[in-house]
N, C-alpha and C positions, 0 to 999 in steps of 0.2 A: 513692472518686479513680479515674478514667477516665486507664487503663494504655495507650497502643498500644503493638500488638505490632508488635516488627520484625521486620521480613521477610529472613531469609536468599533471596537472590536466585540460583537456581542459575546456576553459569556454566557454560562448554563443556565443561571437565570431570568435570561434573554427569550431560553429558544421557548416555543409553542410548536409542539409535536414536530420537533425538529426541523422547523422553518425558521430561520431567522431575519430578520427584518433589518437591513443595512440599507445606508442612505442611495436610492435611485435604483431599489430592484432587493434583491434577495440572496442568503446564500441557503441551499436546502442539504442537508444532511443526511445519506444515502448511505446505507448499509449494499453495498454492489454484490450479488450473486456471483456464483463461478460461472465462466464458459461465457463472459460478456466484456469487450472492452471498456475502457473506460468512455470512448468514444461513442457505444452503445449508449450508455447510461445518458450522456449527454444528450444523445438523439431522440431518448424516451422524455427525459427532462424537458425539450425543449415541445414536442408535441400536444404535454400534458398541461404548459403551461400558455403555448400559444408564443411563447416570445422566443425570437428567434436569437437574440445575443445573449448566448448561452456557454458557459466554459466550465471547467477542472481546474482542482488545483491537487499532483500530487496522483500521477498516474499510476493504476495500478492495473497489472496484466491480467490477463483472461483467467487465468488458474485464481488468482489471490479475489479474497472478499472483504469487506468492509468498509469500512467508513471511507467516504468518498464526498468530499467537498465540489458541491459545485452551484454556480454563480446564474443568475439569471438580471436579464440587464445592465443596466451602465456599474450593477454591482459587480460584476465581472471582471472590473479592469481592478478591484480593491483587492483581490484574491491573496496578490503576491505580498499585498503590504500589513493584511490582519492575519494572515496562515503564517505567524512566524512558529519557532520553537520546534522541538524535537518530534516524532512520530513510536509508536508502541504497536510491536504486533507480536499475534502467538503466531507459532509453525511447529510444525512435526518433521524433523527428519528423519529416514528412513538411511539404516544402515545396512551395508551388506547389498545396493543398489549403485548403479552408475547408470551416467547417460550424459551426453553432450554437452545437455544443455542444466545439467544441476538438477533437475526434478524431475515428476513423473511423467509429463507431459509430452516427451518425447519419445518416436517410433523409435528406438533405439535403447531402450532399457533392460540392460542385464542383469544380473543375479550372482552374486559369489558369495561364495562358501566365507565366512567369517568365525570370529570368537565369540564366547558372552563376554558384558562386560557389565563391572558394576557401576552402581549408580554414584562413587565417589570416583571413579576413573573417566565419567562421561562429565561429572559435576570438576573433574580437575583440570581436563581436556578444552570446554568453554570456561573455566577462570583463564587460562593460559591466552586462550582468543581474546577474553576483555579486555586484556593489556595492550594488544595491540596497537598502533595509531594510523596503519596503512593495509589498503586491502588491493586487491585485484579484482575489478566488477566481472559479474558474467556474463556470458552470451546473452541472455535473454536479461536485457535491460533497458532503458530509452536511451543511453547512452548512445550519442554518436562517433563512429571512428571514421576518418574517411568518409565523410557524408553520409553514410548509411548505421541509421538505428539498428543497434544489436540484436534486438530481440527479430528483427527480419532473416538477421545474416544465418543466422541461429535457426530461426527453421525452416530456410534452405537445408542445413546439413554444411554450412560454411563453415570456416573460422577465421579471426581477426586478431592478432597479437591484441593484446591491452594491458597500457600502463598500470603501476597501483596507483591506488588517489590516497587524500587524506579520509582517518574513519574514526569516527567521533562517537564512540559505546558511552551510554550513560549508565544504561543496567543490561545484564546476560543472565538468567534465572533459568534452571532445569522444573519444569512444574511437573510432569511425570516420565518417568523412564521404564517401558514394556523390556524389560532383557528377554522374556521370552521369545517375542515377535523382533525384536532389536529396534524399536523406536521412542526419539525424543522428542518429548512434548516440552519446547521451551518459549520462553519472553524474553524480547529483544527490544530496547529503547535507545534510538540514537538521533541525531542529526542528519541530514540531508546527506545522501551518499552511500548509507549504509545498508549496504543489499544482503538480502538475509541469505540468495542462493550461495553466494559466497560463503556464509559463515560456517552454511552447510556444508560445502564443501573442502573449507579448511577445518570442520572440527572430524571429518571423514579423516581425514591426511594426520591430526594430531592423534588417534585411535589408530592410525597404520592400515583402513579400512576405506573404499569407498562409503560414498552418503548421497545421499538426494534427497531435497524438499517435496515433499507429500502432500502437506498443507500452509495456506499462508493466509493470515488473516487479520488486517490491520486493526487494531481495536482503539485507539488514539492519536489524535494529533492536533499537537497547538492544545488548547482547552479545550478542545472538544472530545469527547468521548461515543466507543460504540451506542450506548445505551443512549442517545440520545438519536441514532439514526432512524430512520423511518425506511420500509420494506419497499422496495421497488414496485410492488404488486399494491401498496397502500398509496402511492403518491396523490392519486388522482384525486381520492376522498380529501386526504390532508391538505392538499393543495386549496379545495374549493373552500373546505373548513377556514385555511389561511386567509384565502379572496375576500372573503365574505368577514371575516371579524376585522380585518385592517383597510376596507374597503381598495386592496389591492390592484391595481389594472393587469389585466393578465390579455394585453396584447400590445402592438408594440410601441406604446407610449414611454414606455422603459426602456427601449434597446437604443 
């Protein structure tokens, strides 16, 4: 008879220096810097720990920063089981700009003249978005269409039609609105499949102007918060402290 293993998910009180002990391995909470892919971060963790079996949960694209959970050892297999719940992002939308990828990283960002909105107008537009139950994914996402990852298609300048997908928004709030520079800083919390680029695109549509994403930072995933994360440059020191304090082997015995 197959017995499913029940995982105890480490909470904030369990964490020591952003490294969570999990059966047969560990989860490392990394503050991913901009300009790196999630795979780049995993490769760095593999080099530092010396453990080949390494993976991550919840892809962050190169432009994005913030919380990335990386599993090492056999604990990598438990990421999907243990990391349930929604994610929270802090983002900045720039009104009056347009690009095929709905972000600033495109080589085809165009500026258009726009009007000045009030904060009430911006918040009302976001409130209308918060009531939606479906969303068309952006081209820059890990979603595959006809076997092609959309983000690779987008960076080549190609376009593919996408069907709308269920949207599960839990919260959508304006943190700051700079009317002079037409930028909106906001937070969004939601389940899997919440595409922030699409929210920015749709915010612009609600206001009648184009809009692109200029900053994206994941600040929470499930029970874990950005405050628990390790800067990538500090990983080697933190991992050394963790292995010394727990007698954790940095070799393939955990792989």
